[in-house]
C-alpha positions, 0 to 999 in steps of 0.5 A: 812269186806264189806262196809255194815257190817262196817256201821252196826258195827259203828251204833251199837256202836253209839246206845250203846253209846247213850243208856248208856248216857241216862241211866246215865244222863237222867233218874231220880234216883230210890228210896228216896234221902238219905237226907230223912233218919236220921243218925243212931248212929250219937252220936258215929261217930268220925271225920276221923282225930281221927282215927289211922294212918294205919301201914306201909306195910312191904316189903318182896322184896329182894334187887335188884342184879346187874348181869354181864356176864362171857365169857370164858374160853379163851386161850392165843391164842384166848384172843386177838381176843376176846378182839378186838371183844368186843372193837368193841361193844364200851363198856365203859372202866370200863365195862370189867375185866379179871380173870386168871384161876389158879389151886392149885399145892398142894405146898406152897411158900414164896414170895414177891408179884408182883412189878410194873416193872422188874426194881422194882423187880430187885431192891427188889431182890438186897435188899434181897441179901444185907441181906445175903439171897441167895435163890430167883428168879424173876418170868417172864413168868407167867402172874399172878405172873410176877415180883413176887419174889419166896423165896422158895417152900415147901410141907407143909404150916408149912414149908413155915411159918418157912421159912417166920419167918427166913426171917423176922428175917433177915429183909425181911418185904414184904414176905408172905406165900400162896398156890402155884398156876399154871396158866392154860393159860386161862382167863375169861372175865367179862362184867358189865353194860349189857343190852339186846343188849350187851347180844345178841352181846356177845352170838353171839360172843361166836359162833365164839369161840368154847368151850367157855360159856357165863353165868350170875353171880352176879357182887358182886361175886369175 
């Protein structure tokens, strides 16, 4: 825009402003003042205070859902590097949880859930042996079931329940029945408190780990 055109544009703006101000404040109002007209049906007018209060508006908005990111599945050979990469993002300690992927084997087993340490598992197995029960062993290699005690594997749930009843009659109180699962050796990482920057960083990390996916899930979903 040349200097001449720029000044012409400014002058037009000033002229429009002056015209608006003159029409708004300088000219007298047209027509008769409202005070010259008598009030119509004045005897039927009610003070505003007598009017009923408006009904509250109904909200159809659904409650907000918190979203998490899930990244995986990561094999045991890739998991340490993936966790280190996430640690470099300086996420809060509570923002990351791990979930092992398992598959049902089609069998059922009677077991004592994982204990806190190998020493606790050995002590519990000794207590079982003292009750005259010879079957049973401590799981070692399986990450999800490490330090659990297996007390029998069965092809049907009914068979497992019969074994549980026998064990309970002998004094074993902590055993339970469940579907026997196989650890796939893969892990899903769930990330909470996700903002735009974290989401972009995780998607960028995914490119370094082929055959993995990143998806958004409801944080309340197990």
